[in-house]
N, C-alpha and C positions, 0 to 999 in steps of 0.2 A: 359843812353842816353847821347850822346855828343852833346850838344846844338851848340857849336862853329863851328861844321862841316856843319851846316845848313844855308841857306840865311835867310835874315830877315823875308821875307814873309812866308817861310816855317816854320821858327821857331815860328812866331806868331800864325799861324794857328794851329800847333799842340799843343801849349801851350793853346790856346782858348779851345781846345777840351778837354784837361785834366785838365782845370782849376777847375772844381768843384770835380774832383776826387782825386786830389793829393795835399795836402797842400804845400809840397816842390816844386812841380811845379809852384804852384802860385807865390811862393816867388822867384824861379829862374827867372821867367818871369818878374816880377816886376824889379828885379836887372838888367836884360837884357835891359829892356826898359830904366832904368835911365843911362845905361852905366857906363863906368869904372870912369868917372869923371863928377860931377854934380854940379851946384851951385844952389842957392836958386830959382832962376828964373825958371830954368829947372824943379826943384822939384814942384814948384808951378803948372806949366803948365801940369805936369804929374798928379797932383791931380785932376785938372779940367778934364783931359781926362779919368780918371778912378773914376768918382763920385760913381760908385756902390761898391767901395772897402771901407774898413774901415781904412782910411789912415790919418796920421797926419803928419805935418811938424813943428818941433820945432826949435827955434833958440839956440844959444849957451847958453843962460840962462835958458832954459827950458820952454820958453813961446810959446805959440801956434801961429805959423806964419800962417798956413794954414790948412784946413781939408776937406776931401771929404764930399759930401752929406750925404753919409751913416754914416760916423762918427759923423757929426753934428746931424743927426736924432737919433742915438743911444746913444748919450752922457747923455741924460736925464735919460734914462733907466739904464745905466751902472754906471753913476757918481752921479746921483740925480739932476743934473742941466745941462743946454745947455752950449756948448762951446762958449767962447767969445775970438775972435781974440785979441792977445796980453796978454791974462791971463796965468799965470804960471799953467802948467800941475799939480803942486803939490797942488792946490787948490781943485782939483776934487778927490784926492785919500786920503785914510785913512793913518794914521801913518806908520803902517807896510809896506805897499806898497810903500810910499813916501820914506822911508829909503832904501829900496831895489832899487827903480827906481833911486834915487840920485847915488848910486854907479854905476849902469848900464849907466846912462848918461855920468858920467865921463869916463867910459870905451869907450863909443861910441865916445866921443869927443877926445879920445886919438887915433883914427883911427881904432877901431875894430868893426866889426859887430858882434853882440850878439843877444841873444834871451832869453826871460824869460817867465815864466807861471805866470799869475796873477789870483786870484779868487775874484770874487765880489759877494755880496749877492743882488740879484734881489729883485724886489717889492714882489715877491710871497714868500720871504724869503729863498729860495733855491739858493746855490752858483752857479755861473756861471764862467767857467774857460775860459780864453783867453790867447793865446800866442802872444807876442809881440817881434817882429824883429826890432832891433835897427840898423840902418846904418848911418855912418857919411856923411854929405853933404860937398863935398870939393870945394873949389874955386880954380880951375886950379891946383889941386895937392897940394895946400898948406894946412894950418891948417884948420880943419873942422869948417865951420860957422854954422852948424845946424845938426840937427838929423832927419833922416826920419824914421817914425814909422808906421809899418803895423801890424795890429791886426787880429787874426784869433780865432774864438771861437772853443774851444776843449772840451766843457763840456762833450760831449759823450764819447770821448776818455778817458779824465780823469776818468769818471765814470767806463768805462770798465777796466782801469788800476786798479782803486781803488777796484773795484769787483775781479779782478783777484789776487791783493794783498791779499785781505781778504780771498778769496778761498785758496790761498797758505798758509796764516797764519793758517786757520782752519784745513787744511790738515796737516801741520807740528804739530800743536797742538794735532790733533787726533793721528798722528803718535807717538808723545812723550808719549801721556797718554794711548795708547793702551796697554792692557795686553799682547798681542802677541809680540814677538820680531819681529822688522822690520829693515831690512838693505838693502844697496844698493852697488853693486860692479861696478866700472867703468871698461872701456876697457882695463885698464892695470891690471885688478884683484885686485885693491885695494879697501878697504871699504870707501865710502865716507858718507854713512849715518848709523847710529847705535842708535836706539831710546832707551828710557828708559826701554822699556819691555825687549829689548835685554840685557841691562846691569843687570837687576834684574834676568833674567833666567840664564845668564852665569857668572855674578859676575865681568865682564870686563867693566870697564867704556868706555864711547864714546871717551874721550880724548886718550884712549890708543888704542882703535880698529881702529878709522878713520886714514886713509892713511897707514894702515898695510895691506900686502897682506893676502887675506882670507885664504889661505892654512896654513899660519903660526899661525892664530888665531885657525883654525881648529885643528892643532897639538897640541896647548896648551890645548884645551878643552877635546881632546881624552883621554880616560882611558889609563892607562899604557899599552902599547903593542897592543892597538886597532888598531892603523893605523901605520904600520911600513914604514920605510923610502922609501922603494920601492913603496908601495902604494900612499905615500904622492906625490911622482913625477907624478903618474898617476892622482892624484886628480888635481894638478897644471896644467898639461896638458889638462885635461878635461874641466877646468874652462876657460882656454885661448881659447880653440876651440870653447866653447859655445859662448864667447864674440866675436869671429870672425865670426861665422856662423850664430849666433842667434838660433841655434838648439842644443838640447842636450837630452839624455835619461833621465837626472835628472829632466827635466822641467814637472811641473804640478803634477807629482806623489809624494805625501808625502813620505819622507824618514825618517826613525827612526834612532836615533843615541843616545847612552848613552854618557854623558859627565861628566867630572869632573871640577866643577866651580873652581874659583880663591880662594874661601873659603874652598875648599876641599869636598864640598858636592857632591854626585852623583846623577845625575839627568837624567831622560828619556826624550828627546825632540823629536819633529816631525817637519821637515823643508820642506816647499814648495818653490821651485824656479821657476821664470818665466822670460822670456826674456823682455826688454824694449828698444823701438826704440826711440832715442832722438838726434836731430841735427846731422844727418848724422852718429851717432855711436851707438853702440850697449851696453847696460847696462844689468844687472841682478839683479832683485829684489828678496828679500827672505822674508818669514814670518816663524817665529819660534814659537812653541807652546811647553809650559811645560806640559808634559803627565806623569810626575812622578807618580802623583796620580793614573791615570788610569792604568798605567803600573804596579805600584806596586799592585794595586787591582788585576789586571789580573794575575800578577806573584805569588802574595800571594794565589789567589784561586788555580792556578796551583800547587803551592808548598803545600798548604793543601791536595789537592787531591793527589799528589805525595807522600807526607809524610805518609799520612793515608794509601795509598795502599802499601808502602814500609814496613810499620810498621807491617801490618796485618799478614804476615807469619813469623815474628820473633818472638821468643819465650823467649828472655830474654833481661833485660835492658842492658846488656853489648854490645849487637848487636844494640840495638835502638839508644844510645846515640850518638856514633859517626856519625850515619846517620842523626840525628836531627842537629847536629853541623855543618856538612858539608853543608847541604841544607840551613840553615839560614845564614851561612857566605858567600855562594856564592850568595843567593838572595839578601841580604841586603848590600853587600860589607862592611861588618863589620871591624872594626878595632881590635875588641877583642870580644871573647864569652867564657862564662863559664858555666858549668851546675853543680849545687851541689845538693847533695842528703842528707837527713837527717836520721840518724840511730838511731831509738829510744831506742834501747837496750842499745848502748853505750852513749846515750844523746849527740850526736856529729854531726856537718854538715861538710861534706868533699867535696872537688872539685873532681868531677869524670872525667870531660873532660875541658880542657882548649885550646882555640886557639888564634892566633894573639899575642896581647901584653900579654895575659894572659895564654900563652901556658905553662909557668914555674910554674903556680899555681896548677896544677894536683896533687892531693894527699894532698893538704893542708888542714888541719883541722881549720874551722873558729871559732874564739873565739865568744861565745855567747854574752860576754858584749860589748856593744858599737858597735854592728854589724848591718848594714842595712840588711844583708842577714837573720839574725835571727829575725829581725823586719818583714821582708816580709814574712816568713815562719810561724812566730807567729800570725800575723794579717791576712794574705791572700790577703793583699792589695797591688798592684803593686808599685813601686817607679820609679820616673822619674826626672832627673837633666840634663837640656839641657846647663848648664855653670858651670861644677865643679870647674873651677879656680876662678870664681867670686863668687861662692856659696860653701865654703868648708863645708864638711859634715863629717859624720862618716866614718870608714874604708869601702870600698866596699867589698872586699874579705879578705885582710891582710893589715897589716901596710905598708909593702913595695910594694903593688900591684900598678902597674902603672895606671895612670888615663887618660883616654880619655877626648876629650872636653866635650862629652855627654853620659851618661849611663843610662840604666833602668834595673830594675829587676822585674821579673814576676814570681809569684808562680807557681810550678807544682802541680795543684790541680786536683784530681779527685774525684767526689762527695763531701763528706766532709772530705776527707783525703788529706793532703798537704804532697807530697813526697820530695820536695826540691824547687828548683828555677832555673830560667834561667837569667843569666846577658848578657847584649849586650852593647858594647861600639862603638861609632861612632865620626868621627872627624868633624861632623857637627850635628845640632840639630835633635833630633828624633821626628818625628810628630805623631799625635794621631793615623793615619792610621797604621803606623809601629807598633805602641804599642797594637793596637787592633789585628793586625794579630799575633804578637808574642803570645798575650794571647790566640787566638784560637788554635795555633800550640801547646803551652804549654798544654792546656786542652787535645787535641788529644793524645799528648806524654805521658801525665800522665795517660790517661784512658788506653792507650796501655801497659804502664808500669805495672799498677794494674792488667790489664787482664794477662799480661805474669807472674806477680807474683803469681796470682791465679792459673794459669796453672801449674807453676812450683811448686807451694805448693801443688796442687793436685797430680802431678807426684811424688813429693818426698813422700808424704803421701801413695800413692800406693806402691811405692818402700819400704818404710818403713814398711808398712804393711805386704808386701811379705817377707820382711827380718825377721820381728817379727814371721810370721807364720812358717817360716823355722826354726827359732830357737825353737820356740814351738814344732814342730815335732822332732827336734834334742832332746829337753829335754825329750818328751814323749817317743822317741823310743831309746834313748841311754843313759845310766845311767854312761857311762865313762866320767868323768868330763874333761879329757884332751881333749877328741874329741869335746865335747860340746863347751868348750872355744875357741877351734879352729875355729869352725863355727861362734860363736858369734863375735870374733875379726875380722874375714873377713868382716863380715857384718857392723861392726862399722866403720872400715876404709873405706869401699865403700860408705855407706850411709851418714856418718857425714863429709867426705871430709878431712880426716886428713892423715898426713904423717905415723904416728906410734901410736900404742896403746899397752897397757899392762894392765894385771889384776893382781893385788897384793893381796895375800890371808892372812888373819888375822889367825896366828897360835893360836888355843884355848889353847893349853898346854903352850906355852911360851909368848902369848899375844905380839908377834912380827909380823910385816908385812912383808911377804916374796913374792918373784917372783912365779907367777902361770903360765902365758903364755903371749907371745908378738907377735907383727906383726910390719914390716916396720923398724926395728932397723938396723943400719949399722954395730954397734958393738955388742959385748956380755956382756957390763957393766950392762945392765938392769937385766940379769940373777943374778946378785950378791947383787941385793936389799935386804937389811936387815935393817928395821926400827923399832923403838919403836912407839907405839901408841902416836901421838902428835908430833913426830919429822918430820921435814921437811913439805913440802907442802901435801904430800900424807897422812902423819900422821896426820896433821892438819884437813884434810877433813874427816878422820875416826873418829877423837875426836870430831869435831864440827857437823859432819853428814850433811854437806852443801856442795853444788857444788861450787868449786873454779875455777875461770878463771883469767888467767894472761895473758894479751895480749903481754907482753914483759917481758920474764924471766930475762932479764938484770936489770929491774927495779921492781922486785917483791918485795911486802912489807915483805914477809917472805923469808928466805934464801932457795935456792934450794940445798939441802945437798950433792946431788950425783953430783959433779962437774966433775967427769971423763965421766959421760954420756952426759953432755952438751958439753964438749970439743971435743968429737968425732962425735956428731950428727947434730950440728949447728941448733938446735931448737931454735925457737922464741916464739912461744905461747903455753901455756900449760893449760890443764884443768884437774881437779881431781873430780871424782863423786864417793861417798861412796856407796856400795852395801849393802843395808839394806832390810831385810826380817823379818818380825814378831818381829820387834823392835831390832833384832840383827844385828850387822855389820859384814859382811862376808869378806869383802875387800874393794878394791878401783879400780875404773877404771880410767886409766890415758891416755890423749890423747895429742899428740905432732904435732906441724905444723912447717915446715921449712919457712913459710911465713906468714905475719900478718894475723890473723883470726878475722872476725867480726861476732860473733855468734847472731843468731836471737833468738826470743822467741820460735819459732818453733824448731829450733836447739837445744836449751836446753831441750825442751820438749822430743824430741827423745832421747837424752842423758839420761834423766831420765828413759824413757821406757827401753833403752838398759840396764841400770844400774839394774833397776828392774829385767829384765829377766835374767841377770847375777847372781844376788843375788838368784832368784828362782832356777837357774840352779845348783849353788853351794850347796844350801839347799838341793835340791831334791837328789844331788849325795851323800851328807852326810847321808840323810835318807835312801837312797837306800843301802848304805853300812852297816848302822846300821842295817836295816831289813835283809839284806843279812846274817849278823853275826848272828842275832837272829834265822833266819831261820835254819841256819846251826846248831847252838846250839840245836834248837828244833827237828831236824831231828836226830841229834846224841842221843838227850833224847829218841825219839821214837824207834830209833834203839836198844838202850839199853834196853828199856822196852820190845820190842819184843823179844829180846834175853834172857830177864829174863823169860819170858813166856815159851820160848822154853827149856830152861834149867830145868825150873820147871816141864814141861810136860816129858821131858827125865827122869828125876829123879823119876817121879811117874810111868812111864811105862818103866821099865828097858829094857824089850825086844826089844824096839825100839829105844835104845839109839844110838845116831850118825846118825839115819835114816833121821831126818829132815834136816840136814846140807848136807847129801849127795844128797838127791832128790832135794834140792834148787839149789845146784850147777849145777846138770845134766839137770834140767829144764831150767835154764838160757842158758846154752849151746845149747840145742836143739832149744830154742826159736829164739836164735840169728842166727843158722844155717837155720831157716826157714824164716828169714827176718823179724821178729818182730821189729817195730820201737823202737828206744832207749828210747823214753820217756815212753814206756810201760814196760820197764824190770823192773823199781823199783817197779811197782804195783805187777809185777809177782813174784818178789823176796819175797815181803811182804806176798803175798798169799801163796807161797809155804812154807815159814817158819810157817805160822799159819794154815796150812791145817787140822792139828788135833787138833786145839785148842778146838774144842767142845767136845772132849773126857774128858776134866775137869770136865764135868757134869755127866761122866758115873761113877757109883760105882766101887770102887777098887775091889770088889768081881767079878765083871763082867769083868773088864779091865785086871785084872791079873790071870784070871781062866785059869789053864793049859790045861783043856779039852775043849770039844766042848760045845757051848752056847745052852741053851734051846731056844725055840721059842720066849717066852717072854724076855729072855735076848738079843736075837738078835734083837728084835724090839727096845730095849732101845739102844743098841749099833747103830742101823741105824739112831737114831735121832741126832747124834752127829753133822751131817752138818748143821742141821737146827738150833742147838744150837749155832754153830759158827756164823751163819748168824745174829742170834738175838743178839748175844754178840758183833759183830764187826760193825754191821750196823749203830748204832747210833754215831759211832767215824767218823767224817768227814775225817780225816786223812787217814782212811782205806776204804773209800767209793769204790775206784776203784780197791781195793785188794781182793774183796769178790768172785770172780769167782771161784777160786780154793778151798778155804774152804767150798763153798756152793755147788759146782758141780763136785768135783773130783771123786765122786763115782758113776756119771751118766754114761750110757753106750751107744755105738753107735747104737745098736739095741733097746734101750729103756728099757732095762731090769735093769737099775740102780736105785739108790734112792738119794735123797728124793723125787724128783718131776717126775722122769721117763722120763726125756729129752731124745731125740734121734737126731742122725745126727748132723747138723750144728745147731741145737737149743742149743746144748752144748756150751759154750763159749770155744774159742780156747785155751785160757790158761788152762782150766780144761781138754781139751782133750790132750794137751801135757802132763800135770802132770800126768795123768791116766796112760799113757804108762810107764812114768818114775817110778811111784809110785809102779806099779806091777813088774816092772823090779828089783827094789831094794828089794821088799818083797821076790820075788822068789830066788834072788841071795844071800840072807842073812838066817842064822839060825833063827828058830822061836821056841818057846817052844813046839810047837806041831808037827814040822817037821824039817828035816834038809834042808840045803841051796841046790837048783838045780845046775846042772852045767850050764855052760855058753850056751852050745849048746841046753840043755833042755829049758832054759829060752827063748832063741832066737826063738826055734820052737814054743813055747807056744805064744809068742807075735805075730809071723808070722801067726799062726793058727787062732787067734782071731781078726786079721785084718778084718774090716768089720762087725765084731760081737760086740766085746767089745770095740774095738778101732777104731779111724778115720784112714782110710787106708793111707792118705797122711802123717799123723803123723807117723805112724809105718813105712813107706817107708823112711822117713826122719831119723827117729831114728835108723834103721837098717844100713843105709848108714853112719852115723855118728859113729856108733858102729863099723863098719868095718874099718873105717879110725882111730878111736882113740885106739881101742882095750882094753887092760886091765886097761887103765887109768880110765875107768868107775868105776872100782870096788876097788877104793882105800879106 
């Protein structure tokens, strides 16, 4: 309001109306009334005209020159006693106020109009506030001769201001102490507020964040590659647009953001932005929550479910370990990860998977002494160190293994068996939640690995059983040792997973170890193996009768004497198993691999099984060969015995000399022509040779009688087939050769002897022999008649077809006779 543009009457009227409403208007009206230049008289007159105001007039010495009625009335309440004209104002004020007022009076006497706020303690003990205006009183524009004092009570205003200050202080204190991060962005996009919660969450102090552009701070907190430069420009434009318009799609909806703090720790945050309108400008407020625990729990559960589902169809630890490694590294933003497994047979712990700073540790064998890994596997208790630099400890994986800021090791335990351990390394402390999650995942992984191990073991056992059954069938169905060893070595290579295998045999005559058979060799050097028992690794295995396993032939405790074999084959691992059966060593089974081999207890068990089968196979082949030799010798002995009987019979019965050999040969030829199986021919031969063996029981008088036999003599003669049966039947060797000696005198029409058989009741061998026997008898001289001609004998045979002889046999005989001619009568 421009007061100088109004007339005196208009001004006074408006000021009067606003008197009680505005303190500044009251003061301006007073000044206007006093004018630009006043003296003491004028001021005194003004006091009288404004008795209702709290007004004082002081002289240049600070003494009270005049006072309004209201000032006089309120003096005792404010100052404790009434005003007295001529008394110094300092007598009414306490020391602090006096000191301040003294400086103000000096300033007012210098020609300045000033104001001050003064507090008084009232009778009720509560403070009252007054604002004093001090204006110099000038004598015609010269040096001030007094001070005009105007006082207004501002207790309510002060209380409001104090309440506001207290509220602001409480709000600031609350903001600073809040667990959530709170920040404020001004209209330029700069951060103006950054509370302690925000410092804790981000690791960025307020002294650094305040006055920085918010997108710069955002870029510093983002994970590597999370916010490219192109997206950062969009963020900057979006924030500036939100500050300009007060609207943004980011407002009110919480946004998730993974950050990396200045300490290197990865956290998950959730930030809510909202607009703030203040003093004709737009601001942005933000609240940040650390949801790392919740996110880790959620991600952990998702990872557990994911890993569990992913591991279920896998059937080997080789497939499982990389999956577990990638899942954990991605989930926890790890600096390093290593999975180690314990191999009980070798009594060593080896790193199977290495990631990050530990990627070069893969294949490392961890020394058991002074090793945290061995400690964790041995006790089953996890290890945690969140400050490796400040708390030096034993080697983690190896002496040269890089050390992160924090590391933890959790056992891979399934039931009561510990398979190994999982190491994780981070650039920031590992919390209990992360450790618990690793424990759960390690248990799932160990259970899956154990399940896969059992499955693999079952599959291997089934394969090995099938292999052993195949070897058993080979042993039972084939006595050729080379064929059997061929089958066995094929199974050994396939089932034991080796590159090459050989069987060396002990030569019982020379007591040397020699090559038997081999598979998988690139060169021929293995075939030249010739060792003494005890020489080299193979000879040592035979001598000690124990399995030898050499993981690295270059470092073998005993020398591998066949250097040419190693030079051409590039073998690394070697195993030798003696072939022992019935306490006797038959040879040795050698296994070779061109890559490191880690045998398990199960692997060694199957090696023993295969070695046992090989030993049995070799022993059976040797036994079979010996048996064959014995059978051959026995058959030769039987044949010689039979030949001796036939010669004895021929010598006794001179008229039939040569008859037995002839009919035997002819019977075999006719039987083969009729298609008799080969396995029956040997029995046919023996029966033909022994067809008249029963005549040994016939007296010489009857057997060599030149004339006809009497009835009684003929009855004796007809008994010789029965005698032959009784003589030969107890001999097992001749059981299947009895048909001819027992039935060669039976006739097709049943008129024969000794049993009167007819037709096909007569064994085929006897039917064949009967035709041949009669043909030979007719074709050769006898004491009682001369030989018949071929035509006569043929006609006789043909005429008795269907009577004395089997028609089919006769037909076959005559066809064979027609084809071979006189060769029958040799």
